[in-house]
The first five atom37 places (N, CA, C, CB, O) and aatype in JSON, in Angstrom:
{
  "aatype": [12, 12, 19, 10, 0, 0, 3, 9, 6, 7, 11, 9, 19, 7, 9, 16, 3, 7, 3, 16, 10, 16, 19, 10, 1, 3, 10, 6, 5, 9, 11, 19, 1, 10, 0, 6, 9, 3, 16, 14, 6, 11, 0, 5, 14, 18, 7, 5, 1, 0, 11, 5, 15, 10, 15, 3, 12, 4, 13, 7, 1, 5, 0, 1, 9, 6, 3, 11, 7, 8, 3, 1, 18, 7, 1, 16, 9, 7, 1, 19, 17, 4, 0, 7, 19, 3, 0, 2, 0, 11, 5, 19, 5, 17, 7, 12, 0, 17, 19, 18, 3, 1, 18, 19, 16, 3, 1, 15, 10, 18, 0, 10, 5, 3, 3, 0, 1, 0, 0, 1, 1, 7, 10, 17, 0, 3, 0, 3, 14, 19, 1, 14, 17, 6, 17, 1, 11, 0, 11, 11, 2, 11, 7, 15],
  "atom_mask": [
    [1, 1, 1, 1, 1],
    [1, 1, 1, 1, 1],
    [1, 1, 1, 1, 1],
    [1, 1, 1, 1, 1],
    [1, 1, 1, 1, 1],
    [1, 1, 1, 1, 1],
    [1, 1, 1, 1, 1],
    [1, 1, 1, 1, 1],
    [1, 1, 1, 1, 1],
    [1, 1, 1, 0, 1],
    [1, 1, 1, 1, 1],
    [1, 1, 1, 1, 1],
    [1, 1, 1, 1, 1],
    [1, 1, 1, 0, 1],
    [1, 1, 1, 1, 1],
    [1, 1, 1, 1, 1],
    [1, 1, 1, 1, 1],
    [1, 1, 1, 0, 1],
    [1, 1, 1, 1, 1],
    [1, 1, 1, 1, 1],
    [1, 1, 1, 1, 1],
    [1, 1, 1, 1, 1],
    [1, 1, 1, 1, 1],
    [1, 1, 1, 1, 1],
    [1, 1, 1, 1, 1],
    [1, 1, 1, 1, 1],
    [1, 1, 1, 1, 1],
    [1, 1, 1, 1, 1],
    [1, 1, 1, 1, 1],
    [1, 1, 1, 1, 1],
    [1, 1, 1, 1, 1],
    [1, 1, 1, 1, 1],
    [1, 1, 1, 1, 1],
    [1, 1, 1, 1, 1],
    [1, 1, 1, 1, 1],
    [1, 1, 1, 1, 1],
    [1, 1, 1, 1, 1],
    [1, 1, 1, 1, 1],
    [1, 1, 1, 1, 1],
    [1, 1, 1, 1, 1],
    [1, 1, 1, 1, 1],
    [1, 1, 1, 1, 1],
    [1, 1, 1, 1, 1],
    [1, 1, 1, 1, 1],
    [1, 1, 1, 1, 1],
    [1, 1, 1, 1, 1],
    [1, 1, 1, 0, 1],
    [1, 1, 1, 1, 1],
    [1, 1, 1, 1, 1],
    [1, 1, 1, 1, 1],
    [1, 1, 1, 1, 1],
    [1, 1, 1, 1, 1],
    [1, 1, 1, 1, 1],
    [1, 1, 1, 1, 1],
    [1, 1, 1, 1, 1],
    [1, 1, 1, 1, 1],
    [1, 1, 1, 1, 1],
    [1, 1, 1, 1, 1],
    [1, 1, 1, 1, 1],
    [1, 1, 1, 0, 1],
    [1, 1, 1, 1, 1],
    [1, 1, 1, 1, 1],
    [1, 1, 1, 1, 1],
    [1, 1, 1, 1, 1],
    [1, 1, 1, 1, 1],
    [1, 1, 1, 1, 1],
    [1, 1, 1, 1, 1],
    [1, 1, 1, 1, 1],
    [1, 1, 1, 0, 1],
    [1, 1, 1, 1, 1],
    [1, 1, 1, 1, 1],
    [1, 1, 1, 1, 1],
    [1, 1, 1, 1, 1],
    [1, 1, 1, 0, 1],
    [1, 1, 1, 1, 1],
    [1, 1, 1, 1, 1],
    [1, 1, 1, 1, 1],
    [1, 1, 1, 0, 1],
    [1, 1, 1, 1, 1],
    [1, 1, 1, 1, 1],
    [1, 1, 1, 1, 1],
    [1, 1, 1, 1, 1],
    [1, 1, 1, 1, 1],
    [1, 1, 1, 0, 1],
    [1, 1, 1, 1, 1],
    [1, 1, 1, 1, 1],
    [1, 1, 1, 1, 1],
    [1, 1, 1, 1, 1],
    [1, 1, 1, 1, 1],
    [1, 1, 1, 1, 1],
    [1, 1, 1, 1, 1],
    [1, 1, 1, 1, 1],
    [1, 1, 1, 1, 1],
    [1, 1, 1, 1, 1],
    [1, 1, 1, 0, 1],
    [1, 1, 1, 1, 1],
    [1, 1, 1, 1, 1],
    [1, 1, 1, 1, 1],
    [1, 1, 1, 1, 1],
    [1, 1, 1, 1, 1],
    [1, 1, 1, 1, 1],
    [1, 1, 1, 1, 1],
    [1, 1, 1, 1, 1],
    [1, 1, 1, 1, 1],
    [1, 1, 1, 1, 1],
    [1, 1, 1, 1, 1],
    [1, 1, 1, 1, 1],
    [1, 1, 1, 1, 1],
    [1, 1, 1, 1, 1],
    [1, 1, 1, 1, 1],
    [1, 1, 1, 1, 1],
    [1, 1, 1, 1, 1],
    [1, 1, 1, 1, 1],
    [1, 1, 1, 1, 1],
    [1, 1, 1, 1, 1],
    [1, 1, 1, 1, 1],
    [1, 1, 1, 1, 1],
    [1, 1, 1, 1, 1],
    [1, 1, 1, 1, 1],
    [1, 1, 1, 1, 1],
    [1, 1, 1, 1, 1],
    [1, 1, 1, 0, 1],
    [1, 1, 1, 1, 1],
    [1, 1, 1, 1, 1],
    [1, 1, 1, 1, 1],
    [1, 1, 1, 1, 1],
    [1, 1, 1, 1, 1],
    [1, 1, 1, 1, 1],
    [1, 1, 1, 1, 1],
    [1, 1, 1, 1, 1],
    [1, 1, 1, 1, 1],
    [1, 1, 1, 1, 1],
    [1, 1, 1, 1, 1],
    [1, 1, 1, 1, 1],
    [1, 1, 1, 1, 1],
    [1, 1, 1, 1, 1],
    [1, 1, 1, 1, 1],
    [1, 1, 1, 1, 1],
    [1, 1, 1, 1, 1],
    [1, 1, 1, 1, 1],
    [1, 1, 1, 1, 1],
    [1, 1, 1, 1, 1],
    [1, 1, 1, 0, 1],
    [1, 1, 1, 1, 1]
  ],
  "atom_positions": [
    [[-10.66, -4.42, -17.22], [-9.35, -4.32, -16.59], [-9.22, -5.43, -15.55], [-9.15, -2.92, -15.92], [-10.13, -5.65, -14.75]],
    [[-8.11, -6.12, -15.57], [-7.88, -7.2, -14.62], [-7.55, -6.61, -13.24], [-6.75, -8.14, -15.12], [-6.75, -5.68, -13.13]],
    [[-8.17, -7.17, -12.21], [-7.89, -6.73, -10.85], [-6.9, -7.71, -10.24], [-9.2, -6.63, -9.99], [-7.17, -8.91, -10.16]],
    [[-5.79, -7.2, -9.81], [-4.77, -8.04, -9.19], [-5.15, -8.3, -7.74], [-3.38, -7.38, -9.28], [-5.92, -7.55, -7.14]],
    [[-4.61, -9.38, -7.18], [-4.92, -9.73, -5.8], [-4.51, -8.62, -4.83], [-4.22, -11.04, -5.41], [-5.12, -8.45, -3.78]],
    [[-3.47, -7.87, -5.19], [-2.98, -6.82, -4.31], [-3.83, -5.55, -4.36], [-1.55, -6.47, -4.67], [-3.68, -4.67, -3.52]],
    [[-4.73, -5.47, -5.35], [-5.58, -4.29, -5.44], [-6.58, -4.25, -4.29], [-6.32, -4.26, -6.79], [-7.01, -5.28, -3.78]],
    [[-6.93, -3.03, -3.91], [-7.94, -2.8, -2.87], [-9.1, -2.11, -3.55], [-7.37, -1.95, -1.66], [-8.9, -1.12, -4.27]],
    [[-10.3, -2.59, -3.34], [-11.47, -1.94, -3.89], [-12.43, -1.61, -2.77], [-12.16, -2.82, -4.95], [-12.62, -2.39, -1.84]],
    [[-13.04, -0.43, -2.86], [-13.99, -0.03, -1.84], [-14.49, 1.38, -2.09], [0.0, 0.0, 0.0], [-14.26, 1.96, -3.15]],
    [[-15.18, 1.91, -1.11], [-15.76, 3.25, -1.21], [-14.91, 4.23, -0.4], [-17.24, 3.26, -0.71], [-14.48, 3.92, 0.71]],
    [[-14.67, 5.41, -0.98], [-13.89, 6.43, -0.27], [-14.8, 7.08, 0.77], [-13.32, 7.5, -1.28], [-15.83, 7.67, 0.44]],
    [[-14.41, 6.96, 2.04], [-15.24, 7.47, 3.14], [-14.59, 8.62, 3.9], [-15.55, 6.34, 4.11], [-15.2, 9.19, 4.81]],
    [[-13.35, 8.96, 3.54], [-12.68, 10.07, 4.22], [-11.55, 10.64, 3.4], [0.0, 0.0, 0.0], [-10.88, 9.94, 2.65]],
    [[-11.36, 11.97, 3.55], [-10.26, 12.67, 2.89], [-9.5, 13.41, 3.99], [-10.78, 13.67, 1.76], [-10.06, 14.3, 4.64]],
    [[-8.26, 13.04, 4.21], [-7.45, 13.66, 5.27], [-6.82, 14.95, 4.78], [-6.36, 12.7, 5.75], [-6.86, 15.98, 5.45]],
    [[-6.24, 14.88, 3.58], [-5.61, 16.04, 2.95], [-5.52, 15.76, 1.46], [-4.18, 16.33, 3.56], [-6.2, 14.86, 0.97]],
    [[-4.72, 16.5, 0.74], [-4.69, 16.37, -0.71], [-4.08, 15.1, -1.25], [0.0, 0.0, 0.0], [-4.22, 14.8, -2.44]],
    [[-3.4, 14.34, -0.39], [-2.8, 13.1, -0.86], [-3.03, 11.92, 0.1], [-1.32, 13.3, -1.06], [-2.29, 10.93, 0.06]],
    [[-4.04, 12.02, 0.95], [-4.36, 10.93, 1.88], [-5.87, 10.78, 1.98], [-3.73, 11.18, 3.28], [-6.59, 11.75, 2.19]],
    [[-6.33, 9.55, 1.84], [-7.76, 9.29, 1.95], [-7.99, 7.96, 2.67], [-8.43, 9.27, 0.55], [-7.05, 7.21, 2.93]],
    [[-9.26, 7.69, 2.98], [-9.64, 6.45, 3.64], [-10.65, 5.72, 2.78], [-10.21, 6.72, 5.05], [-11.64, 6.3, 2.34]],
    [[-10.38, 4.45, 2.54], [-11.27, 3.61, 1.74], [-11.89, 2.56, 2.67], [-10.51, 2.93, 0.55], [-11.21, 1.99, 3.53]],
    [[-13.16, 2.31, 2.47], [-13.87, 1.28, 3.23], [-13.99, 0.05, 2.35], [-15.29, 1.77, 3.7], [-14.64, 0.07, 1.31]],
    [[-13.34, -1.03, 2.79], [-13.42, -2.32, 2.08], [-14.06, -3.3, 3.04], [-11.99, -2.83, 1.61], [-13.52, -3.59, 4.1]],
    [[-15.22, -3.81, 2.66], [-16.03, -4.61, 3.56], [-16.3, -3.76, 4.8], [-15.32, -5.98, 3.92], [-16.95, -2.73, 4.69]],
    [[-15.83, -4.16, 5.95], [-16.03, -3.34, 7.16], [-14.72, -2.74, 7.65], [-16.66, -4.17, 8.28], [-14.65, -2.2, 8.76]],
    [[-13.68, -2.82, 6.83], [-12.35, -2.34, 7.22], [-12.05, -1.0, 6.57], [-11.27, -3.37, 6.83], [-12.21, -0.82, 5.36]],
    [[-11.6, -0.04, 7.4], [-11.16, 1.25, 6.87], [-9.65, 1.2, 6.67], [-11.56, 2.43, 7.82], [-8.9, 0.82, 7.57]],
    [[-9.21, 1.58, 5.47], [-7.79, 1.55, 5.13], [-7.37, 2.96, 4.74], [-7.5, 0.54, 3.97], [-7.93, 3.56, 3.82]],
    [[-6.37, 3.48, 5.46], [-5.82, 4.8, 5.14], [-4.82, 4.63, 4.01], [-5.16, 5.48, 6.39], [-3.92, 3.78, 4.08]],
    [[-4.98, 5.46, 2.96], [-4.14, 5.35, 1.76], [-3.46, 6.68, 1.48], [-4.99, 4.91, 0.54], [-4.1, 7.73, 1.43]],
    [[-2.15, 6.61, 1.3], [-1.34, 7.77, 0.88], [-1.1, 7.63, -0.61], [0.03, 7.84, 1.68], [-0.56, 6.62, -1.06]],
    [[-1.51, 8.64, -1.39], [-1.35, 8.57, -2.83], [0.14, 8.5, -3.19], [-2.01, 9.79, -3.51], [0.93, 9.34, -2.77]],
    [[0.49, 7.5, -3.97], [1.89, 7.26, -4.35], [2.39, 8.31, -5.34], [2.03, 5.86, -4.95], [1.62, 8.83, -6.15]],
    [[3.67, 8.59, -5.26], [4.42, 9.35, -6.26], [4.12, 10.85, -6.32], [4.17, 8.78, -7.59], [4.71, 11.56, -7.13]],
    [[3.2, 11.33, -5.48], [2.9, 12.77, -5.47], [2.98, 13.29, -4.04], [1.49, 13.04, -6.09], [2.96, 12.51, -3.08]],
    [[3.07, 14.59, -3.91], [3.05, 15.25, -2.6], [2.29, 16.55, -2.76], [4.51, 15.5, -2.04], [2.61, 17.37, -3.62]],
    [[1.27, 16.74, -1.92], [0.46, 17.96, -2.0], [0.85, 18.89, -0.87], [-1.05, 17.62, -1.93], [1.44, 18.47, 0.13]],
    [[0.52, 20.17, -1.02], [0.82, 21.12, 0.06], [0.19, 20.67, 1.38], [0.34, 22.53, -0.31], [-0.92, 20.12, 1.4]],
    [[0.91, 20.92, 2.47], [0.35, 20.64, 3.79], [-0.84, 21.56, 4.03], [1.42, 20.82, 4.91], [-0.97, 22.6, 3.39]],
    [[-1.72, 21.17, 4.95], [-2.95, 21.95, 5.19], [-2.67, 23.41, 5.5], [-3.73, 21.33, 6.33], [-3.44, 24.28, 5.11]],
    [[-1.58, 23.69, 6.21], [-1.25, 25.07, 6.59], [-0.54, 25.85, 5.48], [-0.39, 25.06, 7.83], [-0.35, 27.06, 5.59]],
    [[-0.15, 25.16, 4.42], [0.51, 25.82, 3.29], [-0.53, 26.4, 2.33], [1.44, 24.83, 2.54], [-1.68, 25.96, 2.31]],
    [[-0.11, 27.4, 1.53], [-1.0, 27.85, 0.45], [-1.39, 26.64, -0.42], [-0.32, 28.96, -0.42], [-0.55, 25.8, -0.72]],
    [[-2.64, 26.57, -0.8], [-3.2, 25.51, -1.64], [-3.4, 24.18, -0.9], [-2.32, 25.28, -2.83], [-3.87, 23.22, -1.5]],
    [[-3.06, 24.12, 0.37], [-3.27, 22.89, 1.13], [-4.74, 22.51, 1.22], [0.0, 0.0, 0.0], [-5.11, 21.35, 0.99]],
    [[-5.59, 23.49, 1.56], [-7.02, 23.22, 1.66], [-7.63, 22.97, 0.28], [-7.74, 24.39, 2.35], [-8.53, 22.14, 0.13]],
    [[-7.15, 23.68, -0.72], [-7.66, 23.48, -2.08], [-7.3, 22.1, -2.61], [-7.11, 24.57, -3.04], [-8.09, 21.47, -3.31]],
    [[-6.1, 21.61, -2.27], [-5.7, 20.27, -2.69], [-6.59, 19.22, -2.03], [-4.2, 20.0, -2.35], [-6.99, 18.25, -2.66]],
    [[-6.91, 19.43, -0.75], [-7.81, 18.51, -0.04], [-9.19, 18.54, -0.69], [-7.91, 18.89, 1.45], [-9.79, 17.48, -0.89]],
    [[-9.7, 19.72, -1.0], [-11.02, 19.85, -1.61], [-11.04, 19.21, -3.0], [-11.43, 21.34, -1.71], [-12.03, 18.57, -3.38]],
    [[-9.97, 19.36, -3.74], [-9.86, 18.77, -5.07], [-9.96, 17.25, -4.99], [-8.53, 19.18, -5.73], [-10.7, 16.64, -5.76]],
    [[-9.23, 16.64, -4.06], [-9.28, 15.18, -3.89], [-10.67, 14.76, -3.42], [-8.2, 14.71, -2.89], [-11.19, 13.73, -3.86]],
    [[-11.26, 15.54, -2.54], [-12.6, 15.23, -2.05], [-13.62, 15.28, -3.17], [-13.0, 16.21, -0.94], [-14.45, 14.37, -3.31]],
    [[-13.58, 16.34, -3.98], [-14.51, 16.47, -5.1], [-14.4, 15.29, -6.07], [-14.26, 17.79, -5.85], [-15.39, 14.83, -6.63]],
    [[-13.18, 14.81, -6.25], [-12.92, 13.74, -7.2], [-13.29, 12.36, -6.64], [-11.47, 13.75, -7.61], [-13.74, 11.49, -7.38]],
    [[-13.08, 12.16, -5.32], [-13.13, 10.8, -4.78], [-14.17, 10.53, -3.7], [-11.82, 10.48, -4.23], [-14.69, 9.42, -3.62]],
    [[-14.49, 11.52, -2.87], [-15.33, 11.23, -1.7], [-16.67, 10.61, -2.1], [-15.56, 12.51, -0.9], [-17.37, 11.13, -2.97]],
    [[-17.0, 9.5, -1.45], [-18.26, 8.83, -1.68], [-18.28, 7.94, -2.92], [0.0, 0.0, 0.0], [-19.29, 7.3, -3.21]],
    [[-17.18, 7.9, -3.64], [-17.13, 7.12, -4.88], [-16.43, 5.77, -4.64], [-16.39, 7.91, -5.98], [-15.69, 5.58, -3.68]],
    [[-16.71, 4.87, -5.56], [-16.01, 3.58, -5.55], [-14.59, 3.83, -6.08], [-16.76, 2.5, -6.43], [-14.38, 4.65, -6.97]],
    [[-13.65, 3.11, -5.51], [-12.26, 3.31, -5.9], [-11.52, 1.98, -5.98], [-11.55, 4.25, -4.91], [-11.89, 0.99, -5.35]],
    [[-10.48, 2.02, -6.78], [-9.54, 0.9, -6.84], [-8.17, 1.47, -6.51], [-9.56, 0.2, -8.26], [-7.76, 2.49, -7.06]],
    [[-7.48, 0.79, -5.64], [-6.15, 1.23, -5.23], [-5.15, 0.14, -5.59], [-6.09, 1.54, -3.7], [-5.3, -1.02, -5.19]],
    [[-4.15, 0.53, -6.35], [-3.04, -0.38, -6.64], [-2.09, -0.28, -5.46], [-2.33, -0.03, -8.01], [-1.4, 0.73, -5.28]],
    [[-2.06, -1.33, -4.65], [-1.27, -1.35, -3.42], [0.22, -1.41, -3.74], [-1.68, -2.56, -2.54], [0.69, -2.34, -4.4]],
    [[0.96, -0.4, -3.26], [2.4, -0.33, -3.51], [3.21, -0.45, -2.22], [2.76, 0.97, -4.23], [4.37, -0.04, -2.15]],
    [[2.57, -1.01, -1.2], [3.28, -1.2, 0.07], [2.77, -0.26, 1.14], [0.0, 0.0, 0.0], [1.66, 0.28, 1.04]],
    [[3.58, -0.06, 2.18], [3.19, 0.77, 3.31], [4.28, 1.78, 3.64], [2.89, -0.1, 4.54], [5.47, 1.54, 3.39]],
    [[3.87, 2.92, 4.2], [4.86, 3.92, 4.63], [5.17, 3.73, 6.11], [4.35, 5.36, 4.36], [4.64, 2.83, 6.75]],
    [[6.03, 4.58, 6.64], [6.46, 4.43, 8.03], [5.34, 4.69, 9.03], [7.61, 5.38, 8.31], [5.48, 4.36, 10.21]],
    [[4.23, 5.27, 8.57], [3.09, 5.51, 9.45], [2.05, 4.4, 9.36], [2.44, 6.84, 9.12], [1.0, 4.48, 9.99]],
    [[2.35, 3.36, 8.57], [1.44, 2.23, 8.43], [0.36, 2.42, 7.38], [0.0, 0.0, 0.0], [-0.5, 1.55, 7.21]],
    [[0.4, 3.55, 6.68], [-0.59, 3.78, 5.63], [-0.24, 2.96, 4.39], [-0.68, 5.29, 5.27], [0.94, 2.74, 4.1]],
    [[-1.26, 2.51, 3.68], [-1.05, 1.88, 2.39], [-0.64, 2.98, 1.41], [-2.35, 1.12, 1.89], [-1.25, 4.05, 1.38]],
    [[0.38, 2.71, 0.61], [0.78, 3.64, -0.44], [0.16, 3.1, -1.72], [2.37, 3.77, -0.56], [0.31, 1.91, -2.03]],
    [[-0.52, 3.95, -2.48], [-1.18, 3.42, -3.65], [-1.45, 4.4, -4.76], [0.0, 0.0, 0.0], [-1.5, 5.61, -4.56]],
    [[-1.62, 3.84, -5.93], [-2.14, 4.59, -7.08], [-3.65, 4.42, -6.98], [-1.55, 4.06, -8.49], [-4.14, 3.29, -6.9]],
    [[-4.39, 5.51, -6.99], [-5.81, 5.5, -6.69], [-6.63, 5.91, -7.92], [-6.12, 6.43, -5.52], [-6.36, 6.93, -8.55]],
    [[-7.63, 5.09, -8.24], [-8.59, 5.42, -9.3], [-9.95, 5.56, -8.64], [-8.61, 4.32, -10.44], [-10.47, 4.6, -8.08]],
    [[-10.52, 6.77, -8.7], [-11.85, 7.04, -8.16], [-12.82, 7.1, -9.32], [-11.88, 8.38, -7.33], [-12.71, 7.96, -10.2]],
    [[-13.78, 6.19, -9.33], [-14.75, 6.11, -10.43], [-14.02, 6.11, -11.78], [-15.75, 7.3, -10.36], [-14.46, 6.75, -12.74]],
    [[-12.9, 5.39, -11.84], [-12.14, 5.25, -13.08], [-11.15, 6.36, -13.38], [0.0, 0.0, 0.0], [-10.41, 6.27, -14.37]],
    [[-11.1, 7.41, -12.55], [-10.19, 8.54, -12.78], [-8.92, 8.36, -11.93], [-10.9, 9.89, -12.42], [-9.0, 8.08, -10.73]],
    [[-7.77, 8.51, -12.56], [-6.48, 8.4, -11.88], [-6.27, 9.64, -11.0], [-5.3, 8.24, -12.9], [-5.87, 10.69, -11.49]],
    [[-6.56, 9.5, -9.7], [-6.52, 10.63, -8.78], [-5.1, 11.18, -8.62], [-7.07, 10.22, -7.41], [-4.92, 12.39, -8.49]],
    [[-4.1, 10.32, -8.61], [-2.71, 10.77, -8.46], [-2.35, 11.72, -9.6], [-1.74, 9.56, -8.42], [-1.83, 12.81, -9.38]],
    [[-2.63, 11.28, -10.84], [-2.31, 12.09, -12.01], [-3.14, 13.37, -12.06], [-2.53, 11.28, -13.29], [-2.62, 14.43, -12.4]],
    [[-4.43, 13.28, -11.72], [-5.3, 14.46, -11.77], [-4.84, 15.53, -10.79], [-6.75, 14.07, -11.46], [-4.88, 16.72, -11.12]],
    [[-4.39, 15.14, -9.6], [-3.92, 16.14, -8.64], [-2.72, 16.91, -9.21], [-3.53, 15.46, -7.3], [-2.61, 18.12, -9.02]],
    [[-1.84, 16.2, -9.9], [-0.69, 16.86, -10.55], [-1.17, 17.74, -11.7], [0.34, 15.81, -11.05], [-0.76, 18.89, -11.83]],
    [[-2.04, 17.19, -12.55], [-2.54, 17.9, -13.73], [-3.25, 19.2, -13.34], [-3.49, 17.01, -14.54], [-3.13, 20.21, -14.04]],
    [[-3.99, 19.17, -12.24], [-4.75, 20.34, -11.8], [-3.91, 21.33, -10.99], [-5.93, 19.9, -10.98], [-4.42, 22.35, -10.54]],
    [[-2.61, 21.03, -10.81], [-1.75, 21.94, -10.05], [-2.01, 21.87, -8.56], [0.0, 0.0, 0.0], [-1.82, 22.86, -7.85]],
    [[-2.42, 20.73, -8.09], [-2.69, 20.54, -6.66], [-1.61, 19.7, -5.99], [-4.06, 19.88, -6.46], [-1.67, 19.46, -4.79]],
    [[-0.63, 19.25, -6.77], [0.42, 18.37, -6.23], [1.7, 18.49, -7.05], [-0.06, 16.9, -6.2], [1.69, 18.86, -8.22]],
    [[2.77, 18.18, -6.38], [4.07, 18.02, -7.03], [4.28, 16.55, -7.32], [5.23, 18.59, -6.16], [3.74, 15.69, -6.62]],
    [[5.06, 16.26, -8.34], [5.59, 14.92, -8.49], [6.61, 14.77, -7.36], [6.23, 14.67, -9.94], [7.47, 15.63, -7.19]],
    [[6.51, 13.67, -6.6], [7.4, 13.47, -5.46], [8.67, 12.8, -5.98], [6.71, 12.58, -4.34], [8.77, 11.58, -6.06]],
    [[9.66, 13.65, -6.33], [10.88, 13.2, -6.99], [11.51, 11.98, -6.32], [11.89, 14.33, -7.02], [11.99, 11.06, -6.99]],
    [[11.5, 11.98, -5.01], [12.18, 10.92, -4.25], [11.53, 9.54, -4.47], [12.17, 11.26, -2.76], [12.2, 8.51, -4.36]],
    [[10.24, 9.54, -4.79], [9.51, 8.26, -4.86], [8.88, 7.98, -6.21], [8.45, 8.24, -3.81], [8.24, 6.94, -6.37]],
    [[9.03, 8.85, -7.18], [8.32, 8.69, -8.45], [8.86, 7.51, -9.26], [8.42, 9.98, -9.28], [10.08, 7.3, -9.34]],
    [[7.95, 6.74, -9.85], [8.33, 5.69, -10.8], [7.63, 5.93, -12.13], [7.97, 4.3, -10.24], [8.12, 5.48, -13.17]],
    [[6.5, 6.64, -12.13], [5.77, 6.95, -13.36], [6.25, 8.3, -13.89], [4.21, 6.97, -13.12], [5.78, 9.35, -13.46]],
    [[7.19, 8.25, -14.82], [7.81, 9.47, -15.33], [6.83, 10.34, -16.11], [9.0, 9.12, -16.21], [7.09, 11.52, -16.32]],
    [[5.7, 9.77, -16.56], [4.72, 10.56, -17.31], [4.09, 11.65, -16.45], [3.63, 9.66, -17.88], [3.52, 12.61, -16.97]],
    [[4.18, 11.52, -15.14], [3.64, 12.55, -14.24], [4.37, 13.88, -14.44], [3.75, 12.1, -12.78], [3.78, 14.95, -14.23]],
    [[5.64, 13.83, -14.83], [6.39, 15.07, -15.02], [5.81, 15.94, -16.14], [7.85, 14.75, -15.34], [5.82, 17.16, -16.03]],
    [[5.3, 15.31, -17.21], [4.69, 16.08, -18.3], [3.44, 16.8, -17.8], [4.34, 15.16, -19.5], [3.19, 17.95, -18.17]],
    [[2.65, 16.13, -16.95], [1.45, 16.76, -16.38], [1.84, 17.94, -15.5], [0.63, 15.73, -15.57], [1.19, 18.98, -15.52]],
    [[2.91, 17.76, -14.72], [3.39, 18.84, -13.85], [3.9, 20.01, -14.68], [4.5, 18.32, -12.92], [3.63, 21.17, -14.36]],
    [[4.65, 19.72, -15.74], [5.17, 20.79, -16.61], [4.03, 21.58, -17.24], [6.08, 20.19, -17.71], [4.09, 22.8, -17.33]],
    [[2.97, 20.86, -17.67], [1.8, 21.53, -18.27], [1.1, 22.42, -17.24], [0.81, 20.49, -18.83], [0.73, 23.55, -17.55]],
    [[0.92, 21.9, -16.03], [0.26, 22.69, -14.97], [1.08, 23.93, -14.65], [0.06, 21.83, -13.69], [0.53, 25.02, -14.47]],
    [[2.4, 23.77, -14.57], [3.29, 24.91, -14.28], [3.19, 25.95, -15.4], [4.76, 24.44, -14.1], [3.06, 27.14, -15.13]],
    [[3.26, 25.5, -16.65], [3.21, 26.42, -17.8], [1.88, 27.17, -17.84], [3.42, 25.64, -19.12], [1.84, 28.34, -18.22]],
    [[0.79, 26.5, -17.45], [-0.54, 27.13, -17.46], [-0.83, 27.88, -16.16], [-1.62, 26.06, -17.69], [-1.88, 28.51, -16.02]],
    [[0.11, 27.82, -15.21], [-0.03, 28.47, -13.9], [-1.32, 28.03, -13.19], [-0.03, 30.0, -14.07], [-2.02, 28.84, -12.58]],
    [[-1.61, 26.71, -13.3], [-2.77, 26.13, -12.63], [-2.45, 25.83, -11.17], [-3.22, 24.85, -13.35], [-1.35, 25.41, -10.83]],
    [[-3.44, 26.06, -10.32], [-3.33, 25.69, -8.92], [-2.14, 26.36, -8.25], [0.0, 0.0, 0.0], [-1.95, 27.58, -8.36]],
    [[-1.36, 25.57, -7.56], [-0.22, 26.11, -6.78], [0.8, 26.79, -7.67], [0.45, 24.99, -6.0], [1.61, 27.58, -7.17]],
    [[0.79, 26.51, -8.97], [1.73, 27.13, -9.89], [1.37, 28.58, -10.19], [1.8, 26.35, -11.18], [2.12, 29.28, -10.87]],
    [[0.22, 29.05, -9.68], [-0.12, 30.47, -9.81], [0.8, 31.31, -8.92], [-1.6, 30.72, -9.42], [1.02, 32.49, -9.2]],
    [[1.36, 30.7, -7.86], [2.32, 31.41, -7.0], [3.66, 31.51, -7.74], [2.5, 30.67, -5.63], [4.05, 30.6, -8.47]],
    [[4.34, 32.61, -7.54], [5.63, 32.82, -8.21], [6.67, 31.78, -7.81], [6.15, 34.22, -7.9], [7.44, 31.31, -8.64]],
    [[6.68, 31.42, -6.53], [7.7, 30.5, -6.03], [7.09, 29.57, -4.98], [8.91, 31.28, -5.43], [7.36, 29.73, -3.79]],
    [[6.26, 28.6, -5.4], [5.61, 27.72, -4.42], [6.65, 26.86, -3.69], [4.57, 26.82, -5.11], [7.64, 26.42, -4.27]],
    [[6.4, 26.62, -2.41], [7.32, 25.84, -1.58], [6.9, 24.37, -1.61], [7.36, 26.38, -0.12], [5.76, 24.03, -1.28]],
    [[7.82, 23.53, -2.0], [7.54, 22.09, -2.03], [7.24, 21.61, -0.61], [8.75, 21.29, -2.65], [7.9, 22.02, 0.34]],
    [[6.24, 20.73, -0.47], [5.83, 20.31, 0.87], [6.95, 19.64, 1.66], [4.66, 19.38, 0.77], [7.03, 19.81, 2.88]],
    [[7.82, 18.87, 0.99], [8.9, 18.22, 1.74], [9.9, 19.25, 2.25], [9.62, 17.18, 0.86], [10.51, 19.05, 3.3]],
    [[10.09, 20.34, 1.53], [10.96, 21.42, 2.02], [10.27, 22.18, 3.16], [11.32, 22.38, 0.87], [10.93, 22.57, 4.12]],
    [[8.97, 22.4, 3.05], [8.19, 23.07, 4.1], [8.24, 22.27, 5.39], [6.72, 23.28, 3.64], [8.44, 22.84, 6.47]],
    [[8.05, 20.94, 5.29], [8.08, 20.08, 6.49], [9.47, 20.1, 7.12], [7.69, 18.62, 6.13], [9.59, 20.15, 8.35]],
    [[10.5, 20.07, 6.3], [11.88, 20.09, 6.82], [12.17, 21.39, 7.54], [12.9, 19.89, 5.67], [12.75, 21.38, 8.62]],
    [[11.75, 22.53, 6.95], [11.96, 23.83, 7.58], [11.21, 23.92, 8.91], [11.51, 24.96, 6.63], [11.73, 24.45, 9.89]],
    [[9.99, 23.41, 8.93], [9.17, 23.44, 10.14], [9.81, 22.57, 11.23], [7.72, 22.95, 9.84], [9.85, 22.95, 12.4]],
    [[10.32, 21.4, 10.83], [10.98, 20.49, 11.77], [12.25, 21.14, 12.34], [11.33, 19.14, 11.07], [12.52, 21.05, 13.54]],
    [[13.02, 21.8, 11.47], [14.25, 22.45, 11.92], [13.97, 23.6, 12.87], [15.03, 22.96, 10.73], [14.76, 23.84, 13.79]],
    [[12.86, 24.32, 12.67], [12.47, 25.4, 13.59], [12.15, 24.86, 14.97], [11.25, 26.15, 13.04], [12.42, 25.51, 15.99]],
    [[11.57, 23.65, 14.99], [11.15, 23.06, 16.25], [12.28, 22.45, 17.05], [0.0, 0.0, 0.0], [12.1, 22.14, 18.23]],
    [[13.47, 22.28, 16.43], [14.57, 21.62, 17.16], [15.48, 22.61, 17.85], [15.39, 20.77, 16.22], [16.44, 22.2, 18.5]]
  ]
}
């Protein structure tokens, strides 16, 4: 596989939550937000399981990140492959993440989400799981 100049390669040294990790490239730590997906917040049902899922898949492994820019918090947004496994797609396939409708460009993620929902995997075991962006909005509105 050809590595583009924009790709980041390194070892995963930290997992913040189900869709955020830290990669060590040379001596630089880079915080990466997985592109096109959104996992439950830590305080939501399945939030800790989504974090553990990403950790099991990526922590301590070599990774390649396709750099897709930066978010408003300065994190690199990327498609992440841990030891050759597409972590973004796996989180959706395992029912640990939603396809982030607002930012999705890879439409094939929807088929993985539909399969996870039909099989009631992960967060889809709940009758009516709350999307993380709706949960954050409700929490923000409570605070105002």
